[in-house]
C-alpha positions in Angstrom: 0.0 0.0 0.0 1.2 3.5 -0.8 1.6 5.9 2.1 0.8 9.5 1.1 2.8 12.1 2.9 2.8 15.8 2.4 6.1 16.4 4.2 9.4 15.5 2.7 12.4 15.4 4.9 15.4 13.2 3.8 15.3 9.9 1.9 17.8 8.8 4.5 15.0 8.8 7.1 12.9 6.2 5.3 13.9 2.8 6.5 10.6 1.0 7.1 9.0 -1.2 4.4 6.5 0.8 2.3 5.9 3.0 -0.7 5.9 6.7 -0.1 4.3 9.2 -2.4 4.9 12.9 -1.7 1.6 14.6 -2.6 1.5 17.2 -5.4 2.0 20.1 -3.0 4.6 18.4 -0.9 8.2 19.4 -0.3 10.1 16.5 -1.9 12.7 14.8 0.4 16.4 15.6 0.1 18.9 12.9 -0.7 16.9 11.7 -3.7 18.8 10.9 -6.9 19.6 13.9 -9.1 16.9 15.9 -7.3 14.2 14.4 -9.6 10.5 14.0 -9.0 9.2 10.5 -8.2 8.1 8.2 -5.3 10.1 6.1 -2.9 9.9 2.4 -2.2 11.6 0.8 0.8 12.3 -2.9 1.1 14.1 -4.4 4.1 15.2 -8.0 3.9 15.4 -8.4 7.6 19.2 -8.8 7.2 21.9 -6.3 7.3 20.7 -4.2 4.3 17.7 -2.0 3.5 17.0 -1.3 -0.2 15.5 2.0 -1.4 14.1 2.4 -4.9 13.3 5.8 -6.3 10.8 5.5 -9.2 10.5 8.2 -11.7 8.0 8.5 -14.5 8.0 11.3 -17.1 6.6 12.0 -20.5 9.2 12.5 -23.3 8.0 13.2 -26.9 4.5 12.0 -26.0 5.5 8.6 -24.5 6.0 7.6 -20.9 9.4 6.8 -19.7 10.1 5.0 -16.4 13.4 5.1 -14.5 14.3 3.5 -11.3 17.3 4.3 -9.1 18.5 2.0 -6.3 20.7 2.3 -3.2 21.4 0.2 -0.1 21.7 1.0 3.6 24.2 -1.1 5.5 22.8 -1.4 9.0 26.2 -2.5 10.5 28.1 0.4 8.9 25.1 2.8 9.3 25.7 4.2 5.8 23.9 4.6 2.5 25.5 3.6 -0.8 25.3 6.0 -3.7 22.2 6.0 -6.0 22.6 4.0 -9.2 20.3 3.7 -12.1 18.6 0.4 -12.2 19.1 -1.2 -15.6 15.9 -2.3 -17.2 16.0 -5.9 -18.3 12.4 -6.9 -18.8 9.6 -4.6 -20.1 6.3 -5.9 -21.3 5.1 -2.6 -22.7 1.6 -1.3 -21.9 -1.1 -3.9 -22.2 -4.8 -3.1 -22.3 -7.1 -5.5 -20.3 -10.7 -6.3 -21.0 -12.7 -4.2 -18.5 -15.9 -5.7 -17.1 -19.1 -4.8 -15.2 -19.7 -1.6 -17.2 -16.2 -0.1 -16.5 -14.4 1.5 -19.3 -11.4 3.8 -19.8 -12.4 7.5 -19.5 -10.0 8.7 -22.2 -9.0 6.9 -25.5 -5.6 8.6 -25.3 -4.9 7.3 -21.8 -6.4 3.8 -21.5 -6.5 1.6 -18.4 -3.4 -0.5 -18.8 -0.9 -2.6 -17.0 2.8 -3.1 -17.6 5.6 -5.2 -16.0 9.1 -3.8 -15.7 11.8 -6.0 -14.1 9.1 -8.0 -12.1 7.2 -5.0 -10.9 3.7 -4.5 -12.3 2.4 -1.0 -12.8 -1.2 0.1 -13.4 -2.4 3.3 -15.0 -5.4 5.0 -16.5 -8.8 6.3 -15.3 -11.8 4.0 -15.2 -15.3 5.4 -15.5 -18.8 3.9 -15.6 -18.5 2.6 -12.1 -21.6 2.7 -9.9 -20.3 0.7 -6.8 -18.0 -2.0 -5.7 -17.3 -4.5 -8.5 -14.6 -6.5 -10.3 -12.8 -4.3 -12.9 -10.6 -6.7 -14.8 -8.3 -9.7 -14.4 -4.5 -9.8 -14.7 -3.0 -12.8 -16.5 -0.5 -15.2 -14.9 2.9 -13.6 -14.5 1.3 -10.2 -13.7 -0.4 -11.2 -10.4 0.9 -10.2 -7.0 2.7 -12.5 -4.6 0.2 -11.6 -1.9 -3.1 -9.7 -1.8 -2.6 -5.9 -2.4 -4.8 -3.1 -1.2 -4.7 0.5 -2.4 -6.7 3.5 -1.3 -7.6 5.8 -4.2 -9.6 9.0 -4.6 -12.3 9.4 -7.2 -13.7 12.1 -9.4 -16.3 12.9 -6.7 -13.9 13.0 -3.7 -10.4 14.4 -3.3 -9.8 12.2 -0.2 -8.9 8.5 -0.7 -12.2 6.8 -0.1 -12.1 3.8 -2.4 -10.3 0.5 -1.8 -8.8 -1.2 -4.9 -7.9 -4.8 -4.2 -5.6 -6.9 -6.4 -5.8 -10.6 -5.6 -3.4 -13.4 -6.1 -5.9 -14.7 -8.7 -5.3 -11.5 -10.8 -8.7 -10.0 -10.1 -8.5 -6.2 -9.8 -11.6 -5.0 -8.0 -13.1 -2.0 -6.3 -13.6 -3.7 -3.0 -15.3 -0.8 -1.2 -16.4 2.8 -1.9 -18.2 5.6 -0.2 -19.4 7.0 -3.6 -22.9 7.0 -5.0 -24.0 7.4 -8.6 -21.6 7.0 -11.5 -18.0 8.0 -10.8 -14.4 7.5 -12.1 -11.3 6.3 -10.3 -7.6 6.4 -11.2 -5.3 3.4 -11.2 -2.2 5.6 -11.4 0.3 4.9 -8.6 -0.6 1.2 -8.2 2.3 -1.1 -8.4 3.4 -4.4 -6.8 5.9 -7.2 -7.3 4.7 -10.0 -9.6 4.6 -13.6 -8.7 6.1 -15.6 -11.5 
């Protein structure tokens, strides 16, 4: 689950497992790679190292480009390594799923899609036509999470996260609960998780 924070301090301070997104009006944390915009993922192995991943997405010449930077914290030495660009090995490209239960992409130029880069699955797009909790689509084998994933998302009717998106180990992506009434739209941007091969 992504933790939304409006206060950026230093990336050095983030050592607990999680994904940290610094809201649109936030002060970004210092000690990030090349002072670029993005979001932080922290993975602790329970051993002597903590891994930080700084994910950056940008649009260049009309197409999305994803970059990931990585560094390690040695608990024994109490020191961070330098950031290095994570080399992309596997990239599926964007894939458009079949939406169900009346859901559809709100914009033909920005479809609801999923993509796997180096074993991490990313979702994007805005879904509309939703009137309540329902299944939205199913991810194929190889794009499903290792464990059940939950994400709080806001909708077109509410600026506060009030909708629970659930991604199951069976690949089903569903709007598990919502406080919305009537027809509304919801974004999948910012949802990512490690795939189970």
